[in-house]
N, C-alpha and C positions, 0 to 999 in steps of 0.2 A: 092227932095223926102224925105230926112230926116226930113225936117221941118214939113211935113204932119204927121209924126209919133211922133212929139215932140222931135226930135233928132237934136241938133244944132251943134254937133261936128263931122259932116260927114267928112271923109278924114283922121280921126285918127283911130288907131286900135280899140280903145274903141268904137268910134261912129259906125264904120263899123260893129263891132260885135253886137252892140245893134240893128242896123237896120236888120241884118240877123236874129236875134232872133225874132224880131217883125214880119217879113215876114213868118217865119216858124210857128209861133204860130197863124197865121191868124188874127192878129190885124188889125183893120180897121184904115184908116188914121184919125188922130185927137183923137183917143182913147189912154188913158194913158196905158202904159205897166203894166200888172198885175204882181204882185210879188207872186210867189208860195212859201209858207212857207217851208223853208229848201231847196229851189231849188238852192240857191247859196252856200249852205254848202257842201263842198267836202266830199264824203263818204270815210272814212278811213278804210281800211281793218284791222280788229282786229286780232292781232297775239297772239296765245296761248303762254303765258310765264310761264306756270306752271312748266315746267321742266328746267327753267333757273335760275341760282343763280347769282345775280349781284355781282359786286366787293365788295360792302359794305356787302351784305349778306354773301358772301364767307368769308369775314373777321370776321363776327360774328360766323361763324362755322369753326373757325380756326382749322386746323389739320384734315379737312374732305375733301373727294372728292365725286363726284356723282357716284353711281353705276348704273347698268343697269335696275333698277326696278323703273322707274318713277321719277328719280331725288332725291331719298332719300339719305341724307348724309351718307356716310360710314366712320366711324372714322378710322383714321390712328393710329394704335397701335404701339407704340415704346417700346420695352421691357426695363425695368429699370434694369441695372446691379446690382446684389446683392453684397454688400460689403463683402469682404473676410477677416476674422480676421487674424491678423498677426500670422504666424507660427514660433515658436522658431526654431533656427537653431542648437542649441546644446541641448542634452538630459538633463533633470533635474537630480540633484544630490539627491539620496535618503537620507532623514534625519537620517535614522538608521545608516548610515556609520559613521557620526561624533559621534553619541552617543556610538556606539560599540567600536570605536577607542579610545575614551576618557576612557572608562572602561578598555580596554585592556592595555593602556599605564599606567593607575593608578595601576593596578595589577602588571605590569612589574616593575614599580618603587618601589612598596612595597617589592617585592622580592629582588631587588637590595639593598634596604635600610637594610633589615634584614640580607642580606649577609655581609654587612659592619659591622653590630653589631656582628655577629658570628665571623668574621675575627678578630675584635678588641679583643674579649674575648679570643680567641685562642692564639692571640699574647701575652696577659697577662699571660696565662697559660704557654706558652713556655718560657717567660721571668722568671717566677718563677722556672722552671726547670733548666735553665741556672744558675740562682743564687744559687740553691742548689748544682749543680755540682761543681761550683767554691768554695763553702763553704767547701765541703767534701775534695776537692783536697788540699785546703790550710791547712786543719787539718792533712793531710798525710794519710787519709783513702783511701780505695779502693772503686771505684765507680762501683756499679752494676746498669746498666741502668734500668732493669725491676724493681728492688727493689726501685730505686730512683724515678721512674715514679709513682709507686704505692703510695709512700710517698707523693709526690707533689700533686697527685690527692686527697689524703685524706686531706691534709692541705688546698687545694683549693676547697673543696666540694661545697660551695655555688656558686663559679664561674662555676664549672662543671655543676651544676644543671641549672644554667642560660643558659649555652650554649645548653643543651639538650632541654630546653623550646623554645629557639629561633629556633632550628632546627625543632621542631615540628610545630611551627608557619610557618616556611618557607615551609614545605611540604604542609600545607593547602593553603598557598598563591600561590604556584606553580600550585596546582590543579585549583584554581580560575582563575589563569592567562591562563591556557590551555583552560578553558571553554570560557573565554572572547576572547581569540585568535581565537577560532573556530567561535564564533558569529561574530567577525569582518571579518573573511575570508568569511563567508556565506553572509554577507552584501555586500562584494566586488563582489562576484559571482552574487548576485541579481542585483547589479548595471550593470554588464556586460550584463545580460539578459535584463534588462530594456533598456540599450542603443541599443541593437539589435532590440527590439520591437519598440523603438522610430524611428530608421532609417527605419525600415520596414513600419511603419505607415506613415512616412513622404513620402516615395516613393509612397505609395498608395494614399496619399492626393494629391501629385503632379499629378499623373495620373488622379485622379478624377477632379482636376482643369482644366487640359488640355481637358478632355472630355467635361466638362461643357462649357468651352470657345468655343469649336468647335460647340456644340449644340446651344449655344447662337448666334454664327456667322451665322449658318445655318438658325436659326429662323429669324434673322434680314434680311438675304438675301431673304428669302421667303416673308417677309413683304414688302420689297422694290419692289420685282417683282409684288406682288399683287397690290400695290399702283400704279405702272406704268401702269398695265393693266386697273385699274379703271379710271385713268386719260385719257387713250386713249379712253375708252368707253365714257367718258364724252364729249370728243371733237367731237365725231361723230354726 
């Protein structure tokens, strides 16, 4: 029968299928089988891929996941930590302390120096007094201390004037030393207050850092949770 329809491979799966198709189509014996355009082309069901991102596409949108609105990439935002400047662990030294201390020490040394000058000149005056006492004693005279002192002071008038001048200078230097000492003490008190403010601010800064770190951690946790939710939505 197959030969009537021009089919020579009857008995094979291909031949049997061709014969069955010829009978179904109403083909007459001896007629060549007609070929319908596209009849042997399998119909492939088209699949909507608008909401699918392939692996390569996903790589091109690195750091994104699909959200629930038609496959639009939703960027994964990772907060960038803000660099924190180094905080000094010790309070700064006020420059006025060194300046005021130098002035105070200089005035103090000036008073000490003038004290040495006054002491030296008084020693010279006392030596002149002793010499006069010995001189009168050797001559057999009677020594009257008050009279002798008045005599020596009269003979040593330039030296006495010099001592009075040094004592006046000393009084002025002592006043300057007291002023410098007060300024130095004030700067030390300012340093104490500055230290207290420093440690107070340091405590506040540490508390602020801790709060910022907690807020940053909370934000990162919220982002991680959001990204997990978006990935789950994408997998549905």
